[in-house]
ZAMARGU-4260 file (C-alpha; in steps of 0.2 Angstrom, whole numbers, plus 5000, padded with zeros to 4 digits):
<rodrens>
0) 5086/4819/5091 | 5076/4820/5075 | 5085/4820/5058 | 5082/4832/5044 | 5089/4828/5027
5) 5100/4815/5034 | 5108/4826/5048 | 5103/4829/5067 | 5099/4847/5073 | 5115/4846/5084
10) 5127/4847/5069 | 5117/4859/5059 | 5117/4879/5060 | 5109/4893/5052 | 5121/4906/5044
15) 5116/4923/5040 | 5125/4933/5025 | 5121/4950/5018 | 5105/4958/5023 | 5091/4944/5024
20) 5100/4929/5015 | 5101/4914/5026 | 5104/4896/5024 | 5107/4880/5034 | 5124/4871/5035
25) 5130/4855/5043 | 5145/4855/5056 | 5154/4838/5053 | 5169/4841/5062 | 5159/4846/5078
30) 5167/4863/5079 | 5160/4874/5094 | 5149/4887/5087 | 5139/4901/5095 | 5128/4914/5087
35) 5138/4929/5081 | 5153/4918/5076 | 5160/4921/5059 | 5163/4906/5050 | 5169/4900/5032
40) 5157/4889/5023 | 5155/4879/5008 | 5149/4888/4992 | 5143/4882/4975 | 5161/4886/4969
45) 5174/4892/4982 | 5169/4897/4999 | 5159/4910/5007 | 5159/4919/5025 | 5144/4922/5035
50) 5139/4925/5053 | 5130/4910/5063 | 5113/4916/5068 | 5105/4900/5076 | 5111/4884/5084
55) 5104/4869/5093 | 5086/4865/5094 | 5080/4882/5086 | 5088/4876/5070 | 5076/4861/5069
60) 5061/4872/5072 | 5066/4884/5058 | 5070/4869/5046 | 5052/4863/5050 | 5044/4880/5046
65) 5054/4883/5029 | 5053/4864/5025 | 5072/4863/5022 | 5081/4848/5020 | 5066/4837/5014
70) 5071/4837/4997 | 5085/4825/5000 | 5098/4837/4994 | 5114/4837/5004 | 5118/4852/5015
75) 5134/4861/5013 | 5146/4861/5027 | 5155/4872/5038 | 5174/4873/5035 | 5180/4881/5050
80) 5180/4898/5060 | 5185/4912/5050 | 5203/4918/5050 | 5209/4935/5049 | 5214/4933/5032
85) 5197/4927/5027 | 5189/4942/5036 | 5200/4955/5027 | 5196/4947/5010 | 5177/4947/5015
90) 5178/4966/5020 | 5187/4970/5004 | 5173/4961/4995 | 5160/4972/5004 | 5168/4987/4999
95) 5167/4983/4980 | 5149/4981/4981 | 5143/4998/4980 | 5154/5004/4965 | 5149/4989/4956
100) 5131/4993/4958 | 5133/5011/4951 | 5143/5005/4936 | 5130/4991/4933 | 5116/5003/4933
105) 5125/5015/4921 | 5127/4999/4909 | 5108/4995/4911 | 5104/5012/4906 | 5116/5013/4891
110) 5108/4995/4885 | 5090/5002/4887 | 5084/4988/4898 | 5068/4990/4907 | 5075/4984/4924
115) 5082/4991/4940 | 5098/4985/4949 | 5093/4986/4968 | 5108/4977/4976 | 5125/4967/4972
120) 5132/4954/4983 | 5150/4948/4982 | 5156/4931/4987 | 5170/4931/5001 | 5183/4924/4990
125) 5178/4938/4976 | 5175/4924/4962 | 5156/4927/4960 | 5144/4943/4961 | 5126/4941/4962
130) 5115/4956/4955 | 5098/4958/4962 | 5085/4967/4950 | 5068/4971/4949 | 5057/4971/4933
135) 5038/4973/4928 | 5041/4962/4913 | 5052/4948/4906 | 5070/4955/4903 | 5083/4948/4891
140) 5099/4952/4900 | 5111/4940/4891 | 5120/4955/4883 | 5121/4963/4900 | 5129/4947/4907
145) 5143/4948/4894 | 5147/4966/4897 | 5147/4964/4916 | 5158/4949/4915 | 5170/4958/4903
150) 5170/4973/4914 | 5172/4965/4931 | 5182/4949/4927 | 5171/4938/4938 | 5157/4926/4936
155) 5139/4935/4936 | 5123/4929/4942 | 5106/4938/4940 | 5092/4936/4952 | 5075/4944/4950
160) 5066/4949/4967 | 5050/4957/4971 | 5047/4975/4978 | 5045/4968/4996 | 5061/4959/4994
165) 5070/4973/4988 | 5064/4984/5002 | 5070/4970/5014 | 5087/4970/5007 | 5089/4989/5007
170) 5082/4992/5024 | 5074/5007/5032 | 5063/5015/5044 | 5044/5013/5044 | 5030/5025/5047
175) 5029/5017/5065 | 5046/5023/5069 | 5054/5006/5069 | 5065/4996/5057 | 5056/4987/5043
180) 5049/4970/5048 | 5055/4963/5031 | 5073/4968/5035 | 5073/4961/5054 | 5062/4946/5056
185) 5049/4944/5042 | 5053/4930/5029 | 5037/4924/5022 | 5027/4939/5012 | 5009/4935/5011
190) 4997/4944/4999 | 4989/4959/5007 | 4972/4966/5000 | 4961/4981/5004 | 4949/4971/5012
195) 4960/4969/5027 | 4959/4989/5029 | 4941/4988/5027 | 4938/4975/5041 | 4949/4986/5053
200) 4938/5002/5049 | 4953/5010/5041 | 4951/5024/5027 | 4957/5018/5010 | 4971/5030/5008
205) 4984/5023/4997 | 4997/5036/5004 | 4995/5029/5022 | 4992/5011/5018 | 5007/5009/5007
210) 5024/5004/5014 | 5042/5009/5008 | 5041/4996/4994 | 5026/5004/4987 | 5014/4989/4991
215) 5001/4988/5005 | 5010/4986/5022 | 5012/4969/5028 | 5006/4974/5046 | 4989/4975/5039
220) 4988/4957/5041 | 4994/4956/5059 | 4978/4960/5068 | 4966/4954/5055 | 4961/4939/5063
225) 4957/4948/5080 | 4946/4960/5070 | 4937/4945/5061 | 4933/4937/5077 | 4926/4953/5085
230) 4915/4956/5069 | 4906/4939/5072 | 4895/4947/5085 | 4889/4961/5074 | 4875/4960/5062
235) 4881/4954/5045 | 4870/4966/5034 | 4871/4982/5044 | 4853/4983/5044 | 4843/5000/5042
240) 4832/5003/5057 | 4814/5009/5056 | 4807/5021/5068 | 4791/5032/5070 | 4802/5047/5068
245) 4810/5040/5052 | 4822/5028/5043 | 4840/5027/5051 | 4856/5022/5042 | 4871/5015/5049
250) 4887/5026/5049 | 4902/5018/5058 | 4906/5005/5070 | 4917/5004/5085 | 4922/4985/5086
255) 4930/4984/5103 | 4918/4994/5111 | 4904/4986/5104 | 4894/5002/5097 | 4886/5006/5081
260) 4882/5023/5076 | 4866/5028/5066 | 4859/5044/5059 | 4841/5049/5053 | 4839/5052/5035
265) 4833/5070/5038 | 4846/5073/5051 | 4864/5066/5045 | 4874/5076/5056 | 4866/5069/5073
270) 4874/5053/5078 | 4867/5041/5089 | 4877/5027/5097 | 4868/5010/5101 | 4875/4994/5107
275) 4875/4978/5096 | 4861/4970/5107 | 4850/4986/5105 | 4853/4986/5087 | 4847/4967/5085
280) 4832/4970/5096 | 4826/4984/5085 | 4830/4975/5070 | 4819/4960/5077 | 4805/4972/5080
285) 4805/4979/5062 | 4804/4961/5056 | 4788/4959/5066 | 4781/4975/5059 | 4784/4986/5074
290) 4793/5003/5075 | 4800/5010/5091 | 4795/5029/5094 | 4814/5035/5093 | 4832/5029/5094
295) 4836/5041/5108 | 4827/5030/5120 | 4840/5017/5116 | 4856/5027/5115 | 4871/5021/5126
300) 4879/5034/5136 | 4898/5035/5133 | 4908/5039/5148 | 4924/5048/5144 | 4937/5043/5157
305) 4949/5056/5163 | 4967/5054/5165 | 4973/5049/5182 | 4986/5062/5183 | 4987/5081/5188
310) 4991/5095/5177 | 5003/5103/5189 | 5012/5116/5179 | 5000/5118/5165 | 5008/5108/5151
315) 4992/5103/5144 | 4984/5120/5142 | 4983/5125/5124 | 4983/5144/5128 | 4998/5143/5140
320) 5007/5155/5126 | 4994/5167/5123 | 4997/5177/5139 | 5005/5194/5135 | 5021/5197/5141
325) 5023/5209/5156 | 5032/5225/5152 | 5050/5225/5157 | 5054/5237/5171 | 5067/5250/5167
330) 5083/5247/5176 | 5093/5262/5181 | 5111/5261/5176 | 5124/5260/5190 | 5134/5274/5183
335) 5120/5287/5183 | 5114/5282/5201 | 5132/5283/5207 | 5135/5300/5199 | 5120/5307/5208
340) 5127/5301/5225 | 5144/5309/5222 | 5137/5325/5217 | 5127/5328/5233 | 5143/5324/5244
345) 5152/5340/5241 | 5136/5351/5244 | 5132/5342/5260 | 5150/5345/5267 | 5153/5363/5261
350) 5134/5369/5259 | 5129/5381/5246 | 5144/5390/5239 | 5134/5403/5229 | 5136/5408/5211
355) 5153/5408/5203 | 5159/5415/5186 | 5174/5411/5175 | 5181/5419/5159 | 5181/5407/5143
360) 5186/5415/5127 | 5183/5433/5133 | 5165/5429/5139 | 5160/5427/5157 | 5149/5413/5162
365) 5140/5413/5178 | 5138/5395/5186 | 5126/5392/5200 | 5132/5377/5210 | 5116/5375/5218
370) 5104/5373/5203 | 5117/5365/5190 | 5119/5348/5199 | 5111/5334/5189 | 5097/5325/5198
375) 5099/5306/5200 | 5081/5303/5193 | 5081/5315/5178 | 5100/5317/5175 | 5099/5336/5170
380) 5112/5345/5160 | 5125/5356/5170 | 5123/5374/5167 | 5104/5373/5164 | 5094/5376/5181
385) 5077/5372/5173 | 5082/5353/5170 | 5084/5340/5183 | 5076/5349/5196 | 5062/5342/5206
390) 5049/5354/5215 | 5058/5350/5230 | 5075/5357/5223 | 5068/5372/5215 | 5077/5388/5220
395) 5069/5403/5228 | 5060/5415/5217 | 5059/5403/5203 | 5044/5406/5191 | 5037/5391/5182
400) 5032/5402/5167 | 5050/5407/5163 | 5053/5390/5157 | 5037/5389/5146 | 5042/5407/5138
405) 5057/5398/5129 | 5072/5407/5137 | 5084/5404/5150 | 5086/5418/5162 | 5104/5413/5167
410) 5113/5411/5150 | 5099/5418/5138 | 5098/5401/5128 | 5082/5395/5122 | 5074/5382/5134
415) 5059/5371/5131 | 5058/5353/5123 | 5072/5357/5110 | 5085/5360/5124 | 5078/5346/5134
420) 5080/5333/5120 | 5097/5340/5116 | 5103/5337/5134 | 5097/5319/5133 | 5107/5314/5118
425) 5124/5320/5127 | 5133/5308/5139 | 5130/5313/5157 | 5147/5309/5163 | 5155/5327/5162
430) 5166/5330/5177 | 5162/5346/5188 | 5178/5356/5190 | 5185/5357/5208 | 5187/5372/5218
435) 5205/5374/5214 | 5202/5374/5196 | 5188/5387/5196 | 5194/5405/5194 | 5182/5419/5202
440) 5182/5435/5194 | 5175/5452/5199
</rodrens>
């Protein structure tokens, strides 16, 4: 097995600490370690606790990529698997980090320093605290270290990081909906320029091209090599095409479809799509002094492929919510329908009993049982024979003009729409007196 820094890959492990900080440690005692094990490791002073992230042959590949162990320095060693007391003290140190960061930011503001405290990391034995900060210029923080050491009673270490490293330590969700690359797997931060966006035919919009750190997104470099290889087939100088109709200018390019769009100088809204071979052919004719008649003769037909699924329930229709709602049907209440059926029962059994009168308060009222029954459809008011009667139920000798005249021939009360509206407002649940309760007077 290849030896790196005087140690073989079998006795070397990668340990991950808070956020993205990782380091390599040797395992001299041969303790069986697997990814995910919590271990106590050697620190510059004291000990620290971390989680094993890589073991075996992968450690050698990572050390070769990061060029670790080539400087001749001795790798620190793994003491043991963490005990419960080590884990409890480690968790206690992690709980102190956030309050310490807020107090440190307040102290920086009081001292008037142009810097930002982004994160604080305690060592597991709580003997040292590392403050990560960002600053645009050099900062003299000697007085800050004295104040923090006197306030927290621990050893203070200040470490400056960039904007991308700060975003990686804080973490977050990118515009793609996934966790930030710098906080998961990305370790080397290469410079990103706006030319990467131009090669990929992206609009130079700082809001869309900037990431959470405020810099250009690192993912702009992921597919840049693929675009550069595809652009080798296109003309380098984007030539202007000369035709008998006029001069045509290049407007846009579809790299993966191999199409270039041109418009005439006097008609900039009419786009004509040409393949790369057609553009090269017309450009070679122009170099010879020849001009084709029109670019329409060389235009490529763009075939739009329809999706291979069926719109069964209309979920793709943009006007599916524009249909007017159907009018709701008026539902008849059960009580009103049941009352009309019960009122018709006695009449069917006993027949028409004729008019009856009774005295109420010294006044005699005539009640016509055949005409004051409420109709199941209209629900007329008892005592008013002009309401709730369909043409089939009208009594003999009934004159339609009597209702229009505004007077009721039975009780002398005014009829018409006023009396009709008044009867609608009153509930139609009045009980009809039985035969025993009614008193007939001569």
